[in-house]
py3Dmol code that shows the C-alpha trace and the ligand (Angstrom):
import py3Dmol

protein = """\
ATOM      1  CA  UNK A   1      86.053 114.684  86.380  1.00  0.00           C
ATOM      2  CA  UNK A   2      87.780 114.571  89.821  1.00  0.00           C
ATOM      3  CA  UNK A   3      89.385 117.845  91.091  1.00  0.00           C
ATOM      4  CA  UNK A   4      92.135 115.853  92.586  1.00  0.00           C
ATOM      5  CA  UNK A   5      95.506 115.712  90.909  1.00  0.00           C
ATOM      6  CA  UNK A   6      96.413 112.531  92.424  1.00  0.00           C
ATOM      7  CA  UNK A   7      94.297 109.645  93.797  1.00  0.00           C
ATOM      8  CA  UNK A   8      95.979 106.654  95.500  1.00  0.00           C
ATOM      9  CA  UNK A   9      93.255 103.944  96.073  1.00  0.00           C
ATOM     10  CA  UNK A  10      93.882 101.023  98.342  1.00  0.00           C
ATOM     11  CA  UNK A  11      97.484 100.465  97.252  1.00  0.00           C
ATOM     12  CA  UNK A  12      99.382  97.413  98.561  1.00  0.00           C
ATOM     13  CA  UNK A  13     103.041  97.050  98.031  1.00  0.00           C
ATOM     14  CA  UNK A  14     104.701  93.886  99.058  1.00  0.00           C
ATOM     15  CA  UNK A  15     108.485  93.029  99.546  1.00  0.00           C
ATOM     16  CA  UNK A  16     108.428  89.270  99.580  1.00  0.00           C
ATOM     17  CA  UNK A  17     105.637  88.396 102.047  1.00  0.00           C
ATOM     18  CA  UNK A  18     105.944  91.794 103.797  1.00  0.00           C
ATOM     19  CA  UNK A  19     103.323  94.392 103.141  1.00  0.00           C
ATOM     20  CA  UNK A  20     105.176  97.688 103.189  1.00  0.00           C
ATOM     21  CA  UNK A  21     101.989  99.446 101.908  1.00  0.00           C
ATOM     22  CA  UNK A  22      98.952  97.817 103.232  1.00  0.00           C
ATOM     23  CA  UNK A  23      95.980  99.392 101.615  1.00  0.00           C
ATOM     24  CA  UNK A  24      96.913 103.121 101.383  1.00  0.00           C
ATOM     25  CA  UNK A  25      94.508 105.643 100.008  1.00  0.00           C
ATOM     26  CA  UNK A  26      95.100 109.405  99.596  1.00  0.00           C
ATOM     27  CA  UNK A  27      94.344 112.192  97.404  1.00  0.00           C
ATOM     28  CA  UNK A  28      95.690 115.677  96.746  1.00  0.00           C
ATOM     29  CA  UNK A  29      94.146 118.812  95.145  1.00  0.00           C
ATOM     30  CA  UNK A  30      96.086 121.356  92.932  1.00  0.00           C
ATOM     31  CA  UNK A  31      98.012 123.767  94.996  1.00  0.00           C
ATOM     32  CA  UNK A  32      97.799 121.670  98.084  1.00  0.00           C
ATOM     33  CA  UNK A  33     100.597 120.548 100.227  1.00  0.00           C
ATOM     34  CA  UNK A  34     100.051 117.160 102.041  1.00  0.00           C
ATOM     35  CA  UNK A  35     102.732 115.809 104.474  1.00  0.00           C
ATOM     36  CA  UNK A  36     103.220 112.131 105.051  1.00  0.00           C
ATOM     37  CA  UNK A  37     104.657 111.505 108.526  1.00  0.00           C
ATOM     38  CA  UNK A  38     105.157 108.554 110.812  1.00  0.00           C
ATOM     39  CA  UNK A  39     107.834 106.290 112.406  1.00  0.00           C
ATOM     40  CA  UNK A  40     110.748 104.969 110.374  1.00  0.00           C
ATOM     41  CA  UNK A  41     109.778 102.022 108.230  1.00  0.00           C
ATOM     42  CA  UNK A  42     106.013 102.815 108.226  1.00  0.00           C
ATOM     43  CA  UNK A  43     105.897 103.040 104.454  1.00  0.00           C
ATOM     44  CA  UNK A  44     106.343 106.830 103.561  1.00  0.00           C
ATOM     45  CA  UNK A  45     109.172 106.517 101.007  1.00  0.00           C
ATOM     46  CA  UNK A  46     107.646 103.412  99.519  1.00  0.00           C
ATOM     47  CA  UNK A  47     104.436 105.416  98.876  1.00  0.00           C
ATOM     48  CA  UNK A  48     106.466 108.051  97.000  1.00  0.00           C
ATOM     49  CA  UNK A  49     108.322 105.253  95.093  1.00  0.00           C
ATOM     50  CA  UNK A  50     105.067 103.777  94.003  1.00  0.00           C
ATOM     51  CA  UNK A  51     103.609 107.091  92.953  1.00  0.00           C
ATOM     52  CA  UNK A  52     106.629 108.090  91.072  1.00  0.00           C
ATOM     53  CA  UNK A  53     106.859 104.735  89.241  1.00  0.00           C
ATOM     54  CA  UNK A  54     110.036 103.458  90.874  1.00  0.00           C
ATOM     55  CA  UNK A  55     108.031 100.546  92.256  1.00  0.00           C
ATOM     56  CA  UNK A  56     104.852  98.974  90.904  1.00  0.00           C
ATOM     57  CA  UNK A  57     101.812  98.617  93.215  1.00  0.00           C
ATOM     58  CA  UNK A  58     100.837  94.996  93.858  1.00  0.00           C
ATOM     59  CA  UNK A  59      97.208  95.993  94.371  1.00  0.00           C
ATOM     60  CA  UNK A  60      95.149  99.083  94.153  1.00  0.00           C
ATOM     61  CA  UNK A  61      95.133 102.132  91.687  1.00  0.00           C
ATOM     62  CA  UNK A  62      97.233 105.241  91.250  1.00  0.00           C
ATOM     63  CA  UNK A  63      95.270 107.856  89.280  1.00  0.00           C
ATOM     64  CA  UNK A  64      96.869 111.031  88.194  1.00  0.00           C
ATOM     65  CA  UNK A  65      94.695 113.747  86.512  1.00  0.00           C
ATOM     66  CA  UNK A  66      92.073 111.133  85.974  1.00  0.00           C
ATOM     67  CA  UNK A  67      94.459 108.684  84.254  1.00  0.00           C
ATOM     68  CA  UNK A  68      95.417 105.390  85.910  1.00  0.00           C
ATOM     69  CA  UNK A  69      99.200 105.324  85.915  1.00  0.00           C
ATOM     70  CA  UNK A  70      99.936 101.955  87.557  1.00  0.00           C
ATOM     71  CA  UNK A  71     103.029 100.425  86.023  1.00  0.00           C
ATOM     72  CA  UNK A  72     104.099 103.397  83.797  1.00  0.00           C
ATOM     73  CA  UNK A  73     107.914 104.030  84.227  1.00  0.00           C
ATOM     74  CA  UNK A  74     109.257 107.020  86.013  1.00  0.00           C
ATOM     75  CA  UNK A  75     110.321 108.709  82.701  1.00  0.00           C
ATOM     76  CA  UNK A  76     106.797 108.559  81.344  1.00  0.00           C
ATOM     77  CA  UNK A  77     105.435 109.947  84.586  1.00  0.00           C
ATOM     78  CA  UNK A  78     107.980 112.725  84.673  1.00  0.00           C
ATOM     79  CA  UNK A  79     106.636 113.812  81.149  1.00  0.00           C
ATOM     80  CA  UNK A  80     103.123 113.630  82.374  1.00  0.00           C
ATOM     81  CA  UNK A  81     104.091 115.997  85.125  1.00  0.00           C
ATOM     82  CA  UNK A  82     105.233 113.920  88.316  1.00  0.00           C
ATOM     83  CA  UNK A  83     108.598 114.826  89.526  1.00  0.00           C
ATOM     84  CA  UNK A  84     110.294 113.837  92.718  1.00  0.00           C
ATOM     85  CA  UNK A  85     113.303 114.380  95.026  1.00  0.00           C
ATOM     86  CA  UNK A  86     115.247 111.582  96.722  1.00  0.00           C
ATOM     87  CA  UNK A  87     116.086 111.053 100.321  1.00  0.00           C
ATOM     88  CA  UNK A  88     119.710 110.573  99.117  1.00  0.00           C
ATOM     89  CA  UNK A  89     120.160 112.680  96.041  1.00  0.00           C
ATOM     90  CA  UNK A  90     122.453 111.309  93.347  1.00  0.00           C
ATOM     91  CA  UNK A  91     123.561 114.177  91.102  1.00  0.00           C
ATOM     92  CA  UNK A  92     125.732 113.451  88.061  1.00  0.00           C
ATOM     93  CA  UNK A  93     128.922 114.221  89.818  1.00  0.00           C
ATOM     94  CA  UNK A  94     130.972 114.737  86.712  1.00  0.00           C
ATOM     95  CA  UNK A  95     128.742 117.531  85.537  1.00  0.00           C
ATOM     96  CA  UNK A  96     128.303 121.058  86.825  1.00  0.00           C
ATOM     97  CA  UNK A  97     125.453 122.011  88.997  1.00  0.00           C
ATOM     98  CA  UNK A  98     123.788 123.851  85.995  1.00  0.00           C
ATOM     99  CA  UNK A  99     124.374 120.925  83.637  1.00  0.00           C
ATOM    100  CA  UNK A 100     122.544 118.609  86.142  1.00  0.00           C
ATOM    101  CA  UNK A 101     119.555 121.005  85.815  1.00  0.00           C
ATOM    102  CA  UNK A 102     119.813 121.157  82.060  1.00  0.00           C
ATOM    103  CA  UNK A 103     119.751 117.443  81.801  1.00  0.00           C
ATOM    104  CA  UNK A 104     116.567 117.253  83.765  1.00  0.00           C
ATOM    105  CA  UNK A 105     115.040 119.982  81.812  1.00  0.00           C
ATOM    106  CA  UNK A 106     115.974 118.602  78.434  1.00  0.00           C
ATOM    107  CA  UNK A 107     114.036 115.375  79.154  1.00  0.00           C
ATOM    108  CA  UNK A 108     110.863 117.459  79.251  1.00  0.00           C
ATOM    109  CA  UNK A 109     110.800 119.494  76.033  1.00  0.00           C
ATOM    110  CA  UNK A 110     107.234 120.652  75.853  1.00  0.00           C
ATOM    111  CA  UNK A 111     106.825 121.896  79.429  1.00  0.00           C
ATOM    112  CA  UNK A 112     106.333 125.594  80.125  1.00  0.00           C
ATOM    113  CA  UNK A 113     108.867 126.453  82.855  1.00  0.00           C
ATOM    114  CA  UNK A 114     107.452 126.566  86.312  1.00  0.00           C
ATOM    115  CA  UNK A 115     110.219 128.818  87.600  1.00  0.00           C
ATOM    116  CA  UNK A 116     112.381 130.872  85.146  1.00  0.00           C
ATOM    117  CA  UNK A 117     115.720 129.759  86.884  1.00  0.00           C
ATOM    118  CA  UNK A 118     115.368 126.705  89.158  1.00  0.00           C
ATOM    119  CA  UNK A 119     118.816 127.104  90.559  1.00  0.00           C
ATOM    120  CA  UNK A 120     118.263 130.726  91.531  1.00  0.00           C
ATOM    121  CA  UNK A 121     114.825 129.752  92.868  1.00  0.00           C
ATOM    122  CA  UNK A 122     116.415 127.263  95.326  1.00  0.00           C
ATOM    123  CA  UNK A 123     119.270 129.520  96.214  1.00  0.00           C
ATOM    124  CA  UNK A 124     122.116 127.859  94.338  1.00  0.00           C
ATOM    125  CA  UNK A 125     122.723 130.713  91.982  1.00  0.00           C
ATOM    126  CA  UNK A 126     126.428 131.170  93.225  1.00  0.00           C
ATOM    127  CA  UNK A 127     127.483 127.551  92.759  1.00  0.00           C
ATOM    128  CA  UNK A 128     126.008 126.941  89.265  1.00  0.00           C
ATOM    129  CA  UNK A 129     129.312 126.436  87.677  1.00  0.00           C
ATOM    130  CA  UNK A 130     130.772 124.212  90.285  1.00  0.00           C
ATOM    131  CA  UNK A 131     131.066 120.466  89.849  1.00  0.00           C
ATOM    132  CA  UNK A 132     128.164 118.744  91.480  1.00  0.00           C
ATOM    133  CA  UNK A 133     130.545 116.491  93.324  1.00  0.00           C
ATOM    134  CA  UNK A 134     131.723 119.645  95.413  1.00  0.00           C
ATOM    135  CA  UNK A 135     128.304 120.344  96.913  1.00  0.00           C
ATOM    136  CA  UNK A 136     127.565 119.609 100.552  1.00  0.00           C
ATOM    137  CA  UNK A 137     124.623 117.352 101.324  1.00  0.00           C
ATOM    138  CA  UNK A 138     122.182 120.289 101.902  1.00  0.00           C
ATOM    139  CA  UNK A 139     123.080 121.787  98.572  1.00  0.00           C
ATOM    140  CA  UNK A 140     122.696 118.387  96.869  1.00  0.00           C
ATOM    141  CA  UNK A 141     119.242 118.238  98.225  1.00  0.00           C
ATOM    142  CA  UNK A 142     118.529 121.746  96.941  1.00  0.00           C
ATOM    143  CA  UNK A 143     119.970 120.700  93.434  1.00  0.00           C
ATOM    144  CA  UNK A 144     117.734 117.704  93.440  1.00  0.00           C
ATOM    145  CA  UNK A 145     114.711 120.017  94.078  1.00  0.00           C
ATOM    146  CA  UNK A 146     115.865 122.390  91.384  1.00  0.00           C
ATOM    147  CA  UNK A 147     116.056 119.314  88.902  1.00  0.00           C
ATOM    148  CA  UNK A 148     112.572 118.338  89.826  1.00  0.00           C
ATOM    149  CA  UNK A 149     111.231 121.886  89.364  1.00  0.00           C
ATOM    150  CA  UNK A 150     113.031 122.086  85.963  1.00  0.00           C
ATOM    151  CA  UNK A 151     110.621 119.248  85.061  1.00  0.00           C
ATOM    152  CA  UNK A 152     107.679 121.640  85.608  1.00  0.00           C
ATOM    153  CA  UNK A 153     105.691 119.287  87.799  1.00  0.00           C
ATOM    154  CA  UNK A 154     102.001 119.259  88.394  1.00  0.00           C
ATOM    155  CA  UNK A 155     102.638 116.790  91.290  1.00  0.00           C
ATOM    156  CA  UNK A 156     105.938 117.232  93.180  1.00  0.00           C
ATOM    157  CA  UNK A 157     106.974 114.417  95.545  1.00  0.00           C
ATOM    158  CA  UNK A 158     109.459 115.618  98.205  1.00  0.00           C
ATOM    159  CA  UNK A 159     111.370 113.026 100.174  1.00  0.00           C
ATOM    160  CA  UNK A 160     113.007 114.345 103.324  1.00  0.00           C
ATOM    161  CA  UNK A 161     114.428 117.494 102.074  1.00  0.00           C
ATOM    162  CA  UNK A 162     114.801 119.198 105.446  1.00  0.00           C
ATOM    163  CA  UNK A 163     117.428 116.896 107.067  1.00  0.00           C
ATOM    164  CA  UNK A 164     120.551 118.783 108.010  1.00  0.00           C
ATOM    165  CA  UNK A 165     119.266 122.157 107.323  1.00  0.00           C
ATOM    166  CA  UNK A 166     119.286 124.991 110.004  1.00  0.00           C
ATOM    167  CA  UNK A 167     116.166 126.677 111.271  1.00  0.00           C
ATOM    168  CA  UNK A 168     116.719 129.831 109.033  1.00  0.00           C
ATOM    169  CA  UNK A 169     117.288 127.578 105.921  1.00  0.00           C
ATOM    170  CA  UNK A 170     114.139 125.586 106.821  1.00  0.00           C
ATOM    171  CA  UNK A 171     111.914 128.619 107.001  1.00  0.00           C
ATOM    172  CA  UNK A 172     113.149 129.767 103.604  1.00  0.00           C
ATOM    173  CA  UNK A 173     112.653 126.212 102.079  1.00  0.00           C
ATOM    174  CA  UNK A 174     109.205 126.150 103.448  1.00  0.00           C
ATOM    175  CA  UNK A 175     108.378 129.526 101.816  1.00  0.00           C
ATOM    176  CA  UNK A 176     109.765 128.377  98.566  1.00  0.00           C
ATOM    177  CA  UNK A 177     107.735 125.187  98.623  1.00  0.00           C
ATOM    178  CA  UNK A 178     104.533 127.206  99.473  1.00  0.00           C
ATOM    179  CA  UNK A 179     105.389 129.408  96.558  1.00  0.00           C
ATOM    180  CA  UNK A 180     105.624 126.307  94.269  1.00  0.00           C
ATOM    181  CA  UNK A 181     102.291 125.202  95.667  1.00  0.00           C
ATOM    182  CA  UNK A 182     100.736 128.659  95.020  1.00  0.00           C
ATOM    183  CA  UNK A 183     101.431 128.143  91.312  1.00  0.00           C
ATOM    184  CA  UNK A 184      98.994 125.217  91.456  1.00  0.00           C
ATOM    185  CA  UNK A 185     101.458 122.461  91.904  1.00  0.00           C
ATOM    186  CA  UNK A 186     100.295 119.656  94.342  1.00  0.00           C
ATOM    187  CA  UNK A 187     103.062 118.679  96.736  1.00  0.00           C
ATOM    188  CA  UNK A 188     103.384 115.413  98.731  1.00  0.00           C
ATOM    189  CA  UNK A 189     106.128 115.935 101.345  1.00  0.00           C
ATOM    190  CA  UNK A 190     107.615 113.204 103.423  1.00  0.00           C
ATOM    191  CA  UNK A 191     109.185 114.637 106.497  1.00  0.00           C
ATOM    192  CA  UNK A 192     110.402 113.961 109.959  1.00  0.00           C
ATOM    193  CA  UNK A 193     110.951 117.481 111.148  1.00  0.00           C
ATOM    194  CA  UNK A 194     107.628 118.494 112.739  1.00  0.00           C
ATOM    195  CA  UNK A 195     108.619 122.191 112.964  1.00  0.00           C
ATOM    196  CA  UNK A 196     109.154 122.144 109.145  1.00  0.00           C
ATOM    197  CA  UNK A 197     105.783 120.257 108.521  1.00  0.00           C
ATOM    198  CA  UNK A 198     104.105 122.771 110.701  1.00  0.00           C
ATOM    199  CA  UNK A 199     105.284 125.557 108.376  1.00  0.00           C
ATOM    200  CA  UNK A 200     104.374 123.793 105.269  1.00  0.00           C
ATOM    201  CA  UNK A 201     101.212 121.492 105.351  1.00  0.00           C
ATOM    202  CA  UNK A 202      97.632 122.234 106.233  1.00  0.00           C
ATOM    203  CA  UNK A 203      97.034 118.454 106.073  1.00  0.00           C
ATOM    204  CA  UNK A 204      99.031 115.524 107.345  1.00  0.00           C
ATOM    205  CA  UNK A 205      98.659 111.705 106.986  1.00  0.00           C
ATOM    206  CA  UNK A 206     100.261 109.758 109.793  1.00  0.00           C
ATOM    207  CA  UNK A 207     101.276 106.259 108.697  1.00  0.00           C
ATOM    208  CA  UNK A 208     102.257 103.200 110.813  1.00  0.00           C
ATOM    209  CA  UNK A 209     103.061  99.832 109.505  1.00  0.00           C
ATOM    210  CA  UNK A 210     101.963 100.556 105.930  1.00  0.00           C
ATOM    211  CA  UNK A 211      98.635 101.911 106.921  1.00  0.00           C
ATOM    212  CA  UNK A 212      97.199 105.395 107.548  1.00  0.00           C
ATOM    213  CA  UNK A 213      96.419 105.885 111.277  1.00  0.00           C
ATOM    214  CA  UNK A 214      95.421 109.594 111.022  1.00  0.00           C
ATOM    215  CA  UNK A 215      94.394 112.310 108.585  1.00  0.00           C
ATOM    216  CA  UNK A 216      93.812 115.961 109.469  1.00  0.00           C
ATOM    217  CA  UNK A 217      95.865 118.912 110.747  1.00  0.00           C
ATOM    218  CA  UNK A 218      99.276 118.588 112.501  1.00  0.00           C
ATOM    219  CA  UNK A 219      97.646 120.166 115.574  1.00  0.00           C
ATOM    220  CA  UNK A 220      94.865 117.536 115.498  1.00  0.00           C
ATOM    221  CA  UNK A 221      97.434 114.886 115.093  1.00  0.00           C
ATOM    222  CA  UNK A 222      99.317 116.083 118.124  1.00  0.00           C
ATOM    223  CA  UNK A 223      96.192 115.556 120.069  1.00  0.00           C
ATOM    224  CA  UNK A 224      95.307 112.073 118.765  1.00  0.00           C
ATOM    225  CA  UNK A 225      96.145 109.318 121.475  1.00  0.00           C
ATOM    226  CA  UNK A 226      97.131 106.650 118.810  1.00  0.00           C
ATOM    227  CA  UNK A 227      99.497 109.044 116.932  1.00  0.00           C
ATOM    228  CA  UNK A 228     101.121 110.232 120.225  1.00  0.00           C
ATOM    229  CA  UNK A 229     101.631 106.657 121.225  1.00  0.00           C
ATOM    230  CA  UNK A 230     103.121 105.397 117.941  1.00  0.00           C
ATOM    231  CA  UNK A 231     104.979 108.346 116.720  1.00  0.00           C
ATOM    232  CA  UNK A 232     104.875 111.831 118.279  1.00  0.00           C
ATOM    233  CA  UNK A 233     105.143 110.580 121.932  1.00  0.00           C
ATOM    234  CA  UNK A 234     108.453 108.691 121.131  1.00  0.00           C
TER     235      UNK A 234
END
"""
ligand_1 = """\
27
ADP
P 109.669 105.033 105.761
O 109.888 105.857 104.578
O 108.339 105.364 106.392
O 110.758 105.058 106.732
P 109.916 102.884 103.930
O 108.856 103.109 102.932
O 111.361 103.275 103.519
O 109.632 103.521 105.372
O 109.954 101.413 104.262
C 108.840 100.713 104.725
C 109.240 99.207 104.839
O 109.418 98.532 103.691
C 110.409 99.072 105.762
O 110.296 97.912 106.552
C 111.533 98.741 104.689
O 112.479 98.053 105.253
C 110.798 98.078 103.632
N 111.337 98.246 102.306
C 111.364 99.389 101.650
N 111.874 99.352 100.441
C 112.195 98.069 100.335
C 112.977 97.199 99.311
N 113.295 97.721 98.148
N 113.085 95.997 99.598
C 112.773 95.340 100.722
N 112.087 96.050 101.696
C 111.868 97.444 101.525
"""
view = py3Dmol.view(width=600, height=400)
view.addModel(protein, "pdb")
view.setStyle({"model": 0}, {"cartoon": {"style": "trace"}})
view.addModel(ligand_1, "xyz")
view.setStyle({"model": 1}, {"stick": {}})
view.zoomTo()
view.show()
């Protein structure tokens, strides 16, 4: 038995002849926060899309809690305990904020709740009765996070949550995500804001052109000549 929640092994994802993921391997343990960073177009979101079942890997294996999950649809993966947020959230605009979370929760009947009240947890308590269409973009991202948490994930995939938030909000959000991890949830976080990554992740993987070019601490990444050249230096 592996102690990793997730193991991605040599995954290739092609779009036509283009290899968006060109042999990516990574693993995450329960309670760990791993950040995926790297320049635009390096394959970070594609990686989340493959793990969450939105896309199917062309080669390689995705193993969740010891089970090969290649090709399973997102709904089945959500029931197993893989939930995600989206770079551009798409709430049900004709529903209230609270109804949006209830819908997510109802899809996962057997789960014991991870947090009692996902909306209060993410700080949207006072807007729960508003229509989702009235939320600003930062609030929509928090709603997306609340929906993912309502699914009681064992693996939470977070795609660029921090964009558009101010420093105080980022610090609060980082603390919330660390609290989620402290409950044993593994987090894979795609993020551009290094200040936020620094508050969040002990380990980062730097990607470039569909491949990993570095794995280690953010501090060590900042000292790595290749990483600085392709990403941090720009
Ligand atoms: P990142 O998240 O690191 O910015 P992405 O994973 O979004 O990068 O994209 C990696 C590469 O794959 C980019 O060149 C992008 O244009 C391409 N790509 C991603 N999704 C698709 C798609 N559905 N169809 C065609 N190309 C795609």
